[in-house]
C-alpha positions in Angstrom: 0.0 0.0 0.0 1.3 3.5 -0.8 0.5 6.4 1.4 1.0 10.0 0.7 1.1 12.9 3.1 -1.7 15.5 3.2 0.4 18.2 1.6 -1.2 21.4 0.8 0.6 24.6 -0.1 -1.4 27.6 1.1 -3.4 29.6 -1.4 -2.0 32.7 0.2 1.5 31.7 -0.5 0.7 30.9 -4.1 -0.9 34.2 -4.7 1.8 36.2 -2.9 4.3 34.5 -5.2 2.5 36.1 -8.1 3.1 39.5 -6.5 0.8 42.0 -4.7 -1.0 44.7 -6.5 0.4 48.2 -6.2 -1.6 51.2 -5.2 -1.1 54.7 -6.6 0.9 55.8 -3.5 3.4 53.0 -4.1 2.2 50.7 -1.3 1.6 47.1 -2.2 -1.5 45.2 -1.2 -1.8 41.7 0.1 -2.8 39.4 -2.7 -5.3 37.5 -0.6 -6.8 40.0 1.8 -6.3 43.2 -0.2 -4.9 44.9 2.9 -2.4 47.7 2.3 1.1 46.5 3.2 3.4 48.6 5.4 6.3 50.1 3.6 8.8 48.7 6.2 8.5 44.9 6.6 10.6 44.4 9.7 9.5 42.0 12.6 11.2 42.7 15.9 10.5 40.5 18.9 11.8 39.8 22.4 13.5 36.7 23.7 14.3 36.1 27.4 17.8 34.6 26.9 20.6 34.1 24.4 19.7 31.1 22.3 21.6 27.8 23.0 22.8 27.4 19.4 22.0 28.1 15.7 23.3 24.7 14.7 20.3 22.5 13.9 22.1 19.5 15.3 22.8 21.2 18.6 20.0 23.7 19.4 17.9 22.6 22.4 15.7 25.6 23.3 12.6 27.2 22.0 14.0 30.6 21.1 16.9 29.0 19.3 14.6 26.7 17.4 12.5 29.7 16.3 15.6 31.2 14.6 16.7 27.9 13.2 13.3 27.4 11.5 13.8 30.7 9.7 17.4 29.9 8.7 16.9 26.3 7.7 14.2 24.1 6.2 13.6 20.4 6.8 11.6 17.9 4.9 8.2 19.1 6.2 6.8 22.3 7.7 3.7 23.2 9.7 0.9 25.4 8.4 -1.0 27.9 10.6 -3.2 25.2 12.0 -0.4 22.7 12.7 -0.9 20.5 9.7 2.0 19.1 7.7 2.8 20.9 4.5 5.8 20.6 2.1 9.3 21.8 3.0 12.2 20.6 1.0 10.2 17.4 0.5 7.3 17.6 -1.9 5.8 14.3 -0.7 6.6 10.8 0.6 5.5 7.2 0.3 5.5 4.4 3.0 6.1 0.7 2.5 3.5 -1.9 3.3 5.2 -2.8 6.6 5.5 0.9 7.5 9.2 0.7 8.1 10.5 2.4 5.0 9.8 6.1 4.2 10.8 7.5 0.8 10.8 11.3 0.5 10.9 13.1 -2.9 12.8 16.3 -2.6 12.1 19.4 -4.7 14.6 20.2 -7.4 14.7 23.9 -6.9 15.8 24.0 -3.2 19.2 25.8 -2.8 21.6 26.8 -0.1 22.2 30.5 0.4 25.5 30.1 -1.5 23.5 28.9 -4.6 24.5 25.2 -4.3 21.6 22.7 -4.6 20.1 21.1 -1.5 20.3 17.4 -2.0 19.3 14.2 -0.2 22.9 13.7 0.7 22.7 16.9 2.9 20.0 15.2 4.9 22.0 12.0 5.2 25.0 13.9 6.5 22.9 15.9 8.9 21.2 12.9 10.4 24.4 11.0 10.8 26.0 14.0 12.4 23.2 14.5 14.8 23.5 10.9 16.0 27.3 10.9 16.1 29.2 10.5 19.4 31.6 13.2 18.0 29.0 15.9 18.0 27.5 14.7 21.3 24.3 16.5 20.5 22.0 17.2 23.5 19.3 16.1 21.1 20.8 12.8 19.9 18.2 11.0 22.0 15.6 12.6 19.6 17.1 10.6 16.8 16.6 7.5 18.9 12.9 8.4 19.5 12.5 8.6 15.7 13.3 4.8 15.6 15.7 5.2 12.7 17.3 1.8 12.1 20.7 1.4 13.9 20.5 4.7 15.7 21.1 3.5 19.2 24.3 1.7 18.2 25.5 4.8 16.3 24.9 7.1 19.3 26.7 4.7 21.6 29.7 4.6 19.3 29.2 0.9 18.7 28.5 1.1 15.0 29.8 3.3 12.1 27.8 6.4 11.0 27.0 4.8 7.6 25.0 2.1 9.4 22.3 4.6 10.3 19.1 3.8 8.4 19.1 6.8 6.1 20.3 6.9 2.5 20.2 8.9 -0.7 19.8 6.8 -3.9 20.0 10.0 -5.8 20.0 13.8 -5.2 16.2 14.1 -4.9 15.3 10.9 -3.0 15.8 10.3 0.7 15.1 6.9 2.1 14.6 6.3 5.9 14.5 2.8 7.4 12.8 2.5 10.8 13.4 -0.3 13.3 9.7 -0.2 14.3 6.6 1.4 12.8 6.1 4.9 14.2 2.7 6.6 13.3 3.9 10.1 14.0 7.4 9.7 12.4 6.7 12.3 9.7 5.6 14.9 12.2 9.0 14.6 13.8 10.7 15.8 10.7 9.5 19.4 11.4 12.0 19.5 14.2 15.4 21.3 13.8 17.4 18.1 14.6 16.3 16.7 11.3 17.2 19.7 9.1 19.9 19.5 6.5 23.3 21.2 7.2 26.1 22.1 4.7 28.9 19.6 5.1 31.6 21.6 3.3 31.0 24.7 5.4 31.1 22.7 8.7 34.3 21.0 7.7 35.9 24.3 6.8 34.9 26.4 9.8 34.2 23.8 12.6 32.3 25.2 15.6 32.4 28.7 14.0 30.3 27.7 11.0 27.1 29.4 12.4 28.7 32.8 12.7 27.2 35.4 10.3 30.4 35.5 8.1 30.4 31.8 7.6 26.9 30.4 7.9 25.2 28.9 4.8 21.6 28.0 5.2 18.6 26.8 3.1 15.6 28.5 4.8 13.7 31.7 3.9 16.3 33.8 5.8 20.0 34.2 6.3 21.8 35.4 9.4 23.2 38.9 8.9 24.2 39.8 12.5 24.6 38.2 15.9 25.7 40.1 19.0 25.7 37.6 21.9 23.4 38.4 24.8 22.0 41.3 22.8 20.5 40.7 19.3 20.4 38.5 16.2 19.2 39.6 12.8 18.1 37.6 9.8 17.3 38.9 6.4 15.6 37.4 3.3 17.4 34.6 1.5 17.3 35.4 -2.2 18.2 31.8 -2.9 15.2 30.3 -1.0 13.0 28.3 -3.4 9.9 30.2 -2.4 11.4 33.6 -1.8 8.9 35.4 -3.9 6.2 34.4 -1.3 8.1 36.1 1.5 6.9 39.6 2.7 8.8 40.2 5.9 12.2 41.5 4.8 14.1 41.4 8.2 13.6 39.7 11.5 15.3 41.0 14.7 15.4 39.0 18.0 16.4 41.2 21.0 17.6 39.6 24.2 15.7 41.4 27.0 16.0 39.6 30.4 13.5 41.8 32.2 9.9 41.1 31.0 8.6 44.5 32.4 11.3 46.3 30.5 10.3 44.4 27.4 6.7 45.5 27.9 7.8 49.1 28.2 9.8 48.8 25.0 6.8 47.2 23.3 4.5 50.0 24.3 7.1 52.5 23.1 6.8 50.8 19.6 10.3 49.2 19.7 8.9 45.6 19.6 6.3 43.8 17.6 5.9 41.0 20.0 6.7 40.3 23.7 5.5 38.0 26.4 2.9 39.5 28.9 4.5 39.8 32.3 3.0 37.5 35.0 -0.2 38.7 36.4 -0.7 41.6 33.9 -2.8 40.0 31.2 -6.2 41.0 32.7 -5.2 44.7 32.7 -3.5 44.7 29.4 -6.3 42.8 27.6 -8.7 45.6 28.8 -6.4 48.4 27.8 -5.2 46.8 24.5 -7.9 44.3 23.4 -6.5 44.1 19.9 -2.9 43.4 21.0 -3.1 41.2 24.1 -3.5 37.5 23.2 -3.9 34.3 25.1 -4.2 30.9 23.5 -3.4 27.2 24.4 0.2 26.0 23.9 1.6 22.5 23.7 3.9 23.1 26.7 4.1 22.1 30.4 5.7 23.7 33.4 7.0 21.5 36.2 9.7 21.0 38.9 11.9 18.0 38.8 13.4 16.2 41.7 17.0 15.0 41.6 16.6 11.3 42.0 20.2 10.3 41.2 22.2 8.2 43.7 24.0 11.4 44.9 20.8 13.4 45.1 19.1 14.5 48.3 18.2 11.6 50.5 14.8 13.1 51.4 13.7 13.0 47.8 14.3 9.2 47.6 11.2 8.9 49.8 8.1 9.0 47.6 6.0 10.4 50.5 8.2 13.5 50.5 7.7 14.0 46.8 3.9 13.4 47.1 3.6 15.8 50.0 5.4 18.6 48.1 3.3 18.1 45.0 0.0 18.0 47.0 0.8 21.3 48.9 1.2 23.3 45.7 -2.0 25.3 45.2 -2.0 25.4 41.4 -5.1 27.6 41.2 -3.4 30.4 43.0 -0.4 30.2 40.6 -2.5 30.2 37.4 -5.2 32.6 38.6 -3.3 35.0 40.7 0.4 34.8 39.9 0.2 34.3 36.2 -3.4 35.2 35.3 -2.9 34.7 31.6 -5.1 31.7 30.7 -2.8 29.0 31.8 -4.4 25.8 33.3 -3.5 23.9 36.5 -1.6 20.7 35.8 -2.1 17.5 37.6 -0.8 15.4 34.7 2.4 15.8 32.8 0.8 15.8 29.3 -1.3 18.9 28.4 -4.9 18.7 27.3 -4.0 20.5 24.1 -2.1 17.3 22.9 -3.7 15.7 19.8 -5.6 12.5 20.3 -4.9 12.6 24.1 -7.5 12.4 26.9 -6.3 13.7 30.2 -6.7 10.8 32.7 -8.3 11.2 36.1 -5.8 11.2 38.9 -6.6 11.3 42.6 -5.0 14.6 43.3 -7.0 16.4 40.7 -10.3 15.3 42.3 -9.3 16.6 45.8 -9.9 20.1 47.2 -6.8 22.0 48.1 -7.7 21.6 51.8 -7.8 17.9 51.3 -4.5 18.0 49.5 -2.9 20.0 52.2 -4.1 17.7 54.9 -2.8 14.6 53.1 0.5 16.4 52.5 0.9 17.0 56.3 0.3 13.4 57.0 2.7 12.1 54.4 5.6 14.4 55.4 5.1 13.4 59.1 5.1 9.7 58.1 8.4 10.4 56.3 9.9 11.7 59.6 9.8 15.5 58.9 8.3 18.1 61.1 9.1 20.9 63.5 11.9 18.9 65.1 13.3 17.8 61.8 12.3 20.3 59.1 12.7 19.5 55.5 15.1 21.9 53.7 16.3 22.0 50.1 17.2 24.4 47.3 15.0 25.0 44.3 16.7 26.2 41.2 15.3 28.2 38.3 16.6 30.1 35.4 16.6 33.9 35.7 13.1 35.4 35.0 10.6 37.5 36.9 7.9 35.0 36.2 9.9 32.0 37.3 10.9 33.8 40.4 7.3 34.7 41.2 6.2 31.1 40.9 9.2 29.8 43.0 8.4 32.3 45.7 4.7 31.3 45.7 5.5 27.6 45.9 8.1 28.1 48.7 5.6 30.1 50.7 2.9 27.4 50.2 5.4 24.7 51.5 6.5 26.9 54.4 2.9 27.7 55.5 1.5 24.2 55.0 4.4 21.9 55.8 7.1 24.0 57.6 9.5 23.3 54.7 12.4 25.6 54.1 13.0 26.0 50.4 15.9 28.2 49.4 15.6 29.9 46.1 18.5 30.0 43.6 18.5 31.3 40.1 21.0 31.0 37.2 21.4 32.3 33.8 20.1 30.1 31.0 23.2 28.3 29.8 24.5 27.8 33.3 21.1 26.5 34.4 20.9 24.0 31.5 24.4 22.7 32.3 23.6 22.4 36.1 20.3 20.6 35.4 21.9 18.2 32.9 24.8 17.5 35.2 22.6 16.8 38.2 24.0 19.9 40.1 20.6 20.6 41.7 18.2 19.4 44.3 14.8 20.6 42.9 14.9 22.4 39.5 12.4 24.1 37.3 11.5 22.3 34.1 9.4 23.1 31.1 8.8 21.3 27.8 7.2 22.4 24.6 6.2 19.5 22.3 8.6 18.6 19.5 5.6 17.1 17.7 2.0 16.9 18.6 1.7 13.5 20.3 1.7 12.5 24.0 5.0 10.7 23.7 6.9 14.0 23.2 6.2 14.7 26.9 6.1 11.2 28.4 9.4 10.2 26.7 11.1 12.7 29.0 10.6 10.2 31.8 12.0 7.3 29.9 15.1 6.0 31.8 17.5 6.8 28.9 16.0 10.1 27.8 18.5 12.9 27.3 16.2 15.3 29.2 15.3 13.0 32.1 17.2 15.3 34.5 15.7 13.5 37.5 17.3 10.2 36.3 13.9 8.6 37.1 14.0 4.9 36.3 10.9 2.9 36.1 10.9 -0.3 34.0 7.1 -0.3 33.6 7.1 3.2 32.2 9.9 2.3 29.7 7.9 -0.8 28.6 4.7 1.2 28.3 6.4 3.9 26.2 7.9 1.3 23.8 4.5 -0.5 23.5 2.7 2.8 22.7 4.7 3.2 19.5 2.9 0.3 17.9 -0.3 0.1 20.0 -3.7 0.6 18.2 -4.8 2.6 21.2 -1.7 4.2 22.8 -4.0 6.2 25.1 -4.2 3.1 27.3 -0.5 3.1 27.8 -0.4 6.9 28.3 -3.1 6.8 30.9 -1.2 4.2 32.9 2.1 6.2 32.6 0.3 9.3 34.0 -1.1 7.2 36.8 2.4 6.0 37.7 3.7 9.6 37.6 1.0 10.7 40.0 1.9 7.8 42.3 5.6 8.1 42.2 5.9 11.9 41.5 9.3 12.1 40.0 8.2 15.6 38.8 5.7 18.1 40.1 3.4 19.2 37.3 2.5 22.9 38.0 0.6 24.3 34.9 0.1 23.9 31.2 1.1 26.9 29.1 -0.9 29.5 27.3 0.7 31.7 24.7 0.3 35.1 26.4 1.7 37.9 24.1 1.4 41.5 23.3 1.4 41.5 19.5 1.5 44.5 17.2 -1.9 44.7 15.6 -0.2 45.6 12.3 1.5 42.2 12.3 -0.7 39.7 10.5 -1.1 35.9 10.3 0.3 34.9 13.6 -0.5 31.1 13.9 -2.6 31.2 17.1 -4.3 27.9 16.2 -1.0 26.0 16.0 -0.5 24.8 19.6 3.1 23.8 18.9 3.8 27.5 17.8 6.0 26.4 15.0 5.9 29.8 13.4 7.8 31.0 10.3 8.6 34.6 9.6 8.0 34.0 5.9 4.3 33.6 6.7 3.9 36.9 8.4 3.3 40.4 7.0 2.7 43.9 8.3 -0.1 46.1 7.2 0.0 49.9 6.9 -1.1 51.8 10.0 
C-alpha cells in the first residue's frame, strides 16, 4: 500500500508569489486580503535569553529553534493550524510494513550560496546529529524517531553509515525504521532533522554558524549576531519560495526583564513580547487588539534530583507526594500568572492531539484535602518541627519563574514548615547544572517537539537525554515502547500518567498558554498552531 502525506501549499503563499497589486501611492496590497502592506516589513521581537545554538544538530531551546526554523528548512513544515505541508520534500511514500519512508525532494531547493540542497545533505545531517563526536544534546531525539541502527551509532558501537538513512539520488531520501512509528513524519518538522552544509562545517568547525560563515537553506540568512543582545536575519534570495516572503528582516532582541520588554513594546520598539506574569487582565482591557492568550503545547514543572548522589529526602516517595500536594496550582494560574494557563495534575497537556487527560486522585481533591494529606505524608516520612525538610529550588533567571518559585516556597512553608531556598542561574549555566545533576529541585518546562503525547512522556523514559531527574521505572519504559505500535496508545499513556501521579518524579504545575502582546499591524500569527512552529516568511505587516 502506498500512502501520501496530506500536503497542501497555502493559497495565500501561491498568490503572494504572483506579487501583490500596487496602489497609486506605491504601497503594495496583500494578494489575498487586499490589505495595504506597510512600507517597512521588519519584525522585531523579544527573547528572554541568548539562544543555545544556531546549529540545527545542537540547538535545544525554544528561542533558538525559532531562529533555526527561519534559517533552515527540513523535509516538512507546519501550516498555521499545525498541519503538515511541504518543506524541502514535496511528498513521501510508505512501505506496506510501515518501516520504509521514501521522500521526494524538490529540485529547486538551494543553499544560500547557490548550491543545490540534496538528499545527501540530509544523510550527512542525520548521521552528524547521532554521532558521538557531535554529542548533541538532542541525539536522543534521533533514537525516539526509531531510525534503524540509531542507538548503536549514538553509543559509538556502529559506524555512522550504518544509520538507516540513504540517498539513492540527489532528490530521493530513504529512511528505514526499526519499528513502525505513526507520528514519524511529524517529527521531521524539528530542527534536529534539518539539513546542514557539510563543506561549510568541515571548513569552519564550531564557528560555522557565525554570520560571516553560515550557509543555510531557509527563507532567511543570518546577517548579524551580538551575543546576549541581538540577532538579525534577512531574506534569503536563494530560497526556493522567496517570492512568497513579505517580511524582509527579523530581529530578535535579548531582554531579560519582562517588564522592561513590555515598556519597550508599548514604546513601539517591539512587535511581540510576552505578557509579564499577572498583567494579562489589565493589558487585555487596555489593549484588546494586541493582548493575546491561546493554548500552547507546553508544560511547566519542577523535577526532583533522584540520582544516587541526590538529596536523601527525595528518595522517599512520601516527601515527593507531599510537596506536590501542597502546591496550590489555582493560586499560581489565577493570581500569579493570570494569563489563561491551566492547572496541571498530569504531565501531558490537554492540548495534545488524540490525548485524553486521565483522572488522577490529586485532581479530584480540594486544596484543603491535598494540604491535609501532605501534612500526613511528610510526618510519616519523619519530617516536622523537630526535623524540618530543607532544600534548594533552582530556576533560570526570569521574573515569572521567580514569582512562581516564591509562591511555591511560601505554600510549602505555610502548610508543611518546609524551608525551600531559592536560587537562580542564567540560561546556559542553568541548562548545564540541570543536565549534570547539580541541583536538588529544579524548574523544568517542555514544549512538544511534535503533537503526540510521547513528546512529553518520553522525558521520563530512563534513557532520555532530558530525564534530568534520572527517574528509572521499567514499567514506564515498557509502556512507552509499547505505545509506539499500539492501536490505542491512550491506554499506555493513561497508565504512565497514573504512575507519575503515584511516584511523583516531577511536580506538574501548569500547562502553558501563549500570552503575548502582538503589534496589531503584524498579521497571520498562527494562534491555532498549539506547537507554535511559526515561520517569519508567513507573516506580514499592514500599513497603520
